[in-house]
C-alpha positions in Angstrom: 17.9 1.0 18.8 15.7 -1.5 20.7 12.5 -2.1 18.8 9.3 -4.1 19.5 7.0 -5.1 16.7 3.5 -6.1 17.9 2.1 -8.5 15.3 4.0 -10.9 13.0 1.8 -10.6 10.0 2.9 -9.1 6.8 3.8 -5.6 8.0 5.2 -6.5 11.4 7.4 -9.4 10.3 8.8 -7.7 7.1 9.4 -4.4 8.9 11.0 -6.1 12.0 13.3 -8.2 9.9 14.5 -5.3 7.8 15.0 -3.1 10.9 17.1 -5.9 12.4 19.1 -6.1 9.1 19.9 -2.4 9.5 21.6 -3.2 12.9 18.7 -2.7 15.4 17.8 -5.1 18.1 14.2 -6.2 17.3 11.7 -8.3 19.1 8.7 -9.5 17.1 5.8 -10.3 19.4 2.7 -12.3 18.7 0.1 -13.9 20.9 0.0 -17.0 18.6 2.6 -19.2 20.4 2.7 -21.7 17.6 3.6 -19.0 15.1 6.4 -17.7 17.4 7.8 -21.3 17.9 7.8 -21.8 14.1 9.6 -18.5 13.5 12.3 -19.5 15.9 12.7 -22.7 13.8 12.9 -20.6 10.6 9.3 -21.5 9.5 7.9 -18.4 7.8 4.1 -17.9 8.0 3.9 -15.9 4.7 5.4 -16.1 1.3 7.6 -13.2 0.5 10.7 -13.4 -1.7 13.9 -13.0 0.3 12.2 -12.9 3.7 13.2 -16.4 4.9 16.9 -15.7 4.3 16.8 -12.4 6.2 14.9 -14.0 9.1 17.5 -16.8 9.4 20.4 -14.4 9.1 19.3 -11.9 11.7 18.0 -14.5 14.1 21.3 -16.3 14.0 23.1 -13.0 14.6 20.8 -12.3 17.6 19.6 -9.0 16.3 16.1 -10.5 15.8 14.1 -12.4 18.3 10.5 -13.7 18.7 8.4 -13.7 21.8 4.8 -14.2 23.0 5.5 -12.1 26.1 4.3 -8.6 25.2 4.8 -7.1 28.7 8.5 -8.1 28.8 9.1 -7.1 25.2 7.7 -3.6 25.7 9.8 -3.0 28.8 13.0 -4.0 26.9 12.2 -1.7 24.0 12.5 2.1 23.2 10.2 2.1 20.3 7.0 0.0 20.0 5.4 -0.5 16.6 1.7 -1.6 16.5 1.5 -3.8 13.4 -1.8 -5.6 13.8 -4.7 -6.1 11.4 -7.3 -3.5 10.7 -9.9 -5.5 8.6 -13.2 -4.1 7.5 -16.0 -4.5 10.0 -18.7 -7.0 9.1 -21.6 -5.3 7.4 -19.8 -2.0 7.4 -17.2 0.0 5.5 -15.3 1.1 8.6 -12.1 -0.4 9.9 -12.1 -2.7 12.8 -9.7 -1.2 15.3 -10.1 -3.7 18.2 -6.6 -5.1 17.8 -5.0 -1.7 17.7 -6.8 -0.5 20.9 -6.1 -3.9 22.6 -2.4 -3.5 21.9 -2.5 0.1 23.2 -4.1 -1.1 26.5 -1.4 -3.8 26.9 1.4 -1.4 26.2 0.1 1.0 28.8 0.6 -1.7 31.5 4.3 -2.0 30.7 5.7 1.5 30.2 8.6 2.0 32.6 10.4 4.8 30.9 9.9 7.1 27.8 8.6 5.1 24.9 7.6 6.0 21.3 4.4 4.2 20.4 4.1 3.9 16.6 0.9 3.0 14.6 2.3 1.2 11.6 -1.0 -0.5 11.0 -3.2 1.3 8.4 -5.7 3.2 10.5 -8.3 5.9 10.0 -7.7 9.6 10.9 -7.8 10.3 14.6 -6.9 6.7 15.6 -3.6 8.0 17.1 -5.6 10.4 19.2 -7.6 7.5 20.7 -4.5 5.4 21.2 -3.0 8.3 23.1 -6.1 8.6 25.3 -6.0 4.9 26.1 -2.4 4.9 27.2 -2.8 8.2 29.1 -5.3 6.5 31.4 -2.5 4.5 32.9 0.6 6.6 32.1 1.6 10.2 32.3 2.0 11.8 28.8 5.6 12.8 29.6 6.5 9.1 29.4 5.3 8.3 25.9 4.6 9.7 22.5 2.2 8.3 19.9 3.3 8.5 16.3 1.8 7.6 12.9 4.4 5.9 10.6 2.4 4.2 7.7 4.0 1.5 5.6 4.1 1.4 1.8 5.1 -2.2 1.2 4.0 -4.0 -1.9 3.5 -7.7 -1.4 6.0 -9.6 -3.5 8.4 -6.6 -3.4 8.2 -5.7 0.3 11.9 -6.1 1.2 13.1 -3.9 -1.6 10.3 -1.4 -0.8 11.5 -1.2 2.8 15.2 -0.8 2.0 14.7 1.6 -1.0 11.5 3.5 -0.1 10.2 6.5 -2.1 9.5 8.2 1.2 9.3 7.8 5.0 6.3 9.4 6.5 6.4 10.4 10.1 3.3 12.0 11.8 4.1 13.2 15.3 3.3 16.1 17.5 6.7 16.5 19.3 10.2 17.3 18.2 11.8 14.7 20.4 10.1 11.7 18.7 10.8 13.3 15.3 14.5 13.5 16.0 14.7 9.9 17.2 12.8 8.5 14.3 14.8 10.5 11.8 17.9 8.9 13.2 16.2 5.4 13.1 15.4 5.9 9.4 18.7 7.6 8.5 20.1 4.6 6.6 17.1 4.7 4.3 17.2 8.5 3.9 20.9 8.3 3.0 19.9 6.0 0.1 17.5 8.7 -1.3 14.2 8.3 0.6 12.4 11.5 1.2 11.8 12.1 5.0 8.3 13.5 5.2 7.4 15.0 8.6 3.9 16.1 9.3 1.3 15.9 12.1 -0.3 12.6 13.2 -3.6 12.9 11.4 -2.1 13.9 8.2 0.2 10.9 8.2 -2.8 8.6 8.8 -4.6 10.1 5.8 -1.6 10.0 3.5 -1.7 6.2 3.6 -5.4 6.0 2.8 -5.2 8.6 0.1 -2.3 6.8 -1.5 -4.0 3.5 -1.7 -7.3 5.1 -2.9 -5.4 6.8 -5.7 -3.7 3.6 -6.8 -7.0 1.7 -6.7 -8.4 4.4 -8.9 -5.7 4.0 -11.5 -6.3 0.2 -11.7 -10.0 0.7 -11.9 -9.6 3.4 -14.6 -7.5 1.2 -16.9 -9.9 -1.8 -16.4 -12.8 0.4 -17.6 -10.7 1.6 -20.5 -10.0 -2.1 -21.3 -13.8 -2.8 -21.4 -14.0 0.0 -24.0 -11.1 -1.4 -26.0 -12.7 -4.9 -26.2 -15.8 -3.3 -27.7 -14.0 -1.2 -30.4 -11.3 -3.8 -31.2 -8.1 -2.1 -30.0 -5.4 -3.2 -27.6 -5.4 -1.6 -24.1 -1.7 -2.2 -23.9 -1.2 0.5 -26.5 -3.4 2.8 -24.5 -1.5 2.1 -21.3 1.8 2.9 -23.0 0.5 6.0 -24.7 -0.9 7.6 -21.5 1.7 6.2 -19.1 4.5 8.1 -20.9 2.8 11.3 -19.7 4.9 12.2 -16.6 1.8 13.7 -15.0 0.2 10.2 -15.2 3.0 7.7 -15.0 3.0 4.0 -16.2 2.7 2.2 -12.9 -0.6 0.6 -12.0 -1.9 0.9 -15.6 -2.0 -2.8 -16.3 -5.5 -4.0 -17.1 -6.5 -7.2 -15.4 -8.9 -8.7 -12.9 -10.4 -6.7 -10.1 -8.0 -5.3 -7.6 -7.6 -7.4 -4.4 -5.2 -8.1 -1.6 -4.9 -6.9 2.0 -5.0 -3.2 1.3 -7.0 -1.7 -1.6 -10.4 -3.3 -0.9 -10.5 -2.4 2.8 -8.7 0.9 2.6 -10.9 2.4 -0.1 -13.9 1.4 2.1 -12.3 2.8 5.2 -11.5 6.2 3.7 -15.1 6.5 2.5 -16.2 5.6 6.0 -13.9 8.3 7.4 -15.3 10.9 5.0 -18.8 10.0 6.0 -17.9 10.5 9.6 -16.6 14.0 8.8 -19.6 14.7 6.6 -17.7 14.7 3.3 -18.7 12.9 0.1 -15.9 11.0 -1.7 -17.9 10.3 -4.8 -14.9 9.3 -7.0 -13.7 6.7 -4.5 -17.2 5.4 -4.0 -17.4 4.9 -7.8 -14.1 3.1 -7.8 -15.3 0.6 -5.2 -18.5 0.0 -7.2 -16.7 -0.4 -10.5 -14.3 -2.9 -8.9 -17.2 -5.0 -7.6 -18.8 -5.0 -11.0 -15.5 -6.1 -12.6 -16.1 -9.6 -11.4 -19.4 -9.8 -13.2 -17.8 -8.6 -16.4 -15.1 -11.4 -16.1 -17.8 -14.0 -15.5 -19.7 -12.8 -18.6 -16.5 -12.9 -20.6 -15.9 -16.6 -19.6 -19.5 -17.4 -20.5 -19.1 -15.7 -23.9 -15.8 -17.5 -24.6 -17.4 -20.8 -23.9 -20.6 -19.9 -25.7 -22.5 -20.3 -22.5 -21.6 -24.0 -22.4 -19.8 -24.3 -19.1 -21.1 -27.6 -17.7 -18.5 -30.4 -17.9 -15.9 -28.0 -19.4 -12.4 -28.6 -18.1 -11.1 -25.2 -17.0 -7.6 -24.6 -15.7 -6.6 -21.6 -13.6 -2.9 -20.6 -13.6 -2.4 -18.7 -10.4 -5.1 -17.9 -7.9 -3.5 -15.4 -5.5 -4.5 -11.7 -6.0 -1.0 -11.0 -7.5 2.3 -12.7 -8.2 5.0 -13.3 -5.6 2.7 -13.7 -2.7 0.5 -16.4 -1.2 -2.2 -13.8 -0.2 -5.7 -14.8 -1.3 -7.5 -11.9 0.3 -10.1 -10.5 -2.2 -8.6 -12.3 -5.1 -10.9 -12.5 -8.1 -10.4 -16.3 -8.1 -12.4 -16.5 -4.9 -15.5 -15.5 -6.9 -14.6 -16.9 -10.3 -13.8 -20.5 -9.3 -16.9 -21.0 -7.1 -19.0 -19.5 -9.9 -17.6 -22.0 -12.4 -18.0 -24.9 -10.0 -21.7 -24.0 -9.4 -22.2 -24.0 -13.2 -20.9 -27.6 -13.4 -17.4 -26.9 -14.7 -14.5 -29.2 -13.8 -11.8 -26.8 -12.5 -8.2 -27.5 -11.7 -5.7 -24.8 -10.6 -2.0 -24.5 -10.2 -0.3 -21.9 -8.0 3.4 -21.8 -7.1 2.4 -21.2 -3.4 0.5 -24.5 -3.2 -3.1 -25.6 -2.7 -5.6 -23.2 -1.1 -8.0 -24.1 1.7 -10.6 -21.7 0.2 -11.3 -24.2 -2.5 -11.0 -27.4 -0.6 -14.8 -28.0 -0.2 -15.9 -27.0 -3.7 -17.2 -29.6 -6.0 -15.0 -30.6 -9.0 -12.2 -28.2 -8.0 -8.7 -29.7 -7.7 -5.1 -28.6 -7.2 -2.6 -29.5 -9.9 1.0 -30.3 -8.9 2.5 -28.7 -12.0 1.7 -26.3 -14.8 1.7 -29.1 -17.3 -0.7 -31.2 -15.3 -3.0 -28.2 -15.1 -3.0 -27.5 -18.8 -3.2 -31.0 -20.2 -6.6 -32.1 -21.4 -8.1 -28.7 -20.6 -10.7 -26.9 -22.7 -9.9 -23.4 -21.3 -6.8 -22.0 -19.6 -7.3 -18.9 -17.5 -4.1 -17.1 -16.7 -5.2 -15.3 -13.5 -1.9 -14.3 -11.9 1.2 -13.0 -13.6 3.8 -15.4 -12.0 7.1 -15.5 -14.0 6.6 -19.3 -14.1 3.7 -18.8 -16.6 5.5 -16.3 -18.9 7.9 -19.1 -20.1 5.2 -21.7 -20.9 5.9 -23.3 -24.2 2.4 -23.9 -25.7 3.9 -25.8 -28.6 3.9 -28.8 -26.3 0.1 -28.7 -26.3 -0.3 -28.2 -30.0 -2.2 -31.5 -30.4 -5.1 -30.0 -28.4 -6.3 -27.7 -31.1 -9.5 -27.0 -29.2 -7.5 -25.3 -26.4 -8.7 -21.8 -25.5 -6.5 -19.3 -23.6 -8.0 -16.5 -21.6 -5.0 -14.3 -20.6 -6.3 -12.1 -17.8 -2.8 -10.5 -17.4 -1.9 -10.0 -21.1 1.4 -11.7 -20.7 1.4 -13.4 -24.1 1.3 -12.2 -27.6 -2.1 -12.8 -29.2 -0.5 -13.4 -32.6 2.0 -16.0 -31.4 -0.7 -18.0 -29.5 -3.1 -17.8 -32.5 -0.3 -18.9 -34.9 -0.1 -22.1 -32.8 -3.7 -22.9 -33.7 -5.2 -21.9 -30.3 -8.0 -19.4 -29.6 -6.7 -16.5 -27.6 -8.6 -13.9 -25.5 -7.0 -11.2 -23.4 -8.1 -8.2 -21.3 -8.9 -5.2 -23.4 -7.8 -6.9 -26.6 
């Protein structure tokens, strides 16, 4: 099939490349000409394991192309995916849909035969209705169908999630589109994915409800971790004990920093905003948002306690600053609050991240990027393991045994407290 992906961000690029790898002809469109030129050269704008190889392979085989010409790309395609950003509006919980509606207006100018217009961006309930109205101002409804097809890609594992999904959710109001899309996704369904067909509004809500539930699980175990720290037990034991219950499941029960990234923070706020619009109170999700915000204060207090409130001139090293491993995404990462906080208190902070230095910290006093793990750790007073990169799991702390004053704050619980303490270092974890 001939597909057009509008937007070459995380969702659009990963989805487009994977569709091409399944044998479809895909055009990824972006108004950023420099980004398009770089993609044609094999320069990938995001860090995602395996993505670069797939881009090069499918571009070489001419199943994948990149363009800044939206009008021409829409005319050449049968199915158009809207994969643009839906960030939180400033001073509001609601999603900013300007990019979605702008894309819809541009699409309406280029429809020359029947097209399926798919919202793959995460959008509030009834967004598809509005997109349909926008396009219908220019084009007869018999020439297009608007569908909701939410993505469920985890950063760092996105390619695997696309190829081996738990489910494919299609929200459409006509049988013709349903049949075409079932055929499009048939290679994934044949591998075991459940094909879920529902109406458009239901599909939109499924995505928000999924993310809100996962955010709730993370927040829940973080609060349990707070309790564990007070009563002297290990939250890892609790996670195992409750995760073995099939009704609960073990995933998303790892205590750590506050949840962050491109989805959970904005999507929990957006579903609350939607509920307010329909005069319904989502008190549980509101509490989740509040608890996650307070999480940062708890982590700051823990660092203060570990250093006995003597932060000034302390040499503090951060291992990992992205919101999770295997991504370069800094959006709503706890490090964006913790590192500036320590900088303001007079600490000398260095950080190492496998994805390189971050512009977010470039103007902070006494905050520097280290070129290696060893450089970051040496001569430090406190090591904060912020992100669970595999690179950090194999650190041999014996190399640093001369520094008996070294303190390790393991925010991801990737090390054994006993082993670290046996080396003569002080160890603190989350919920331990």
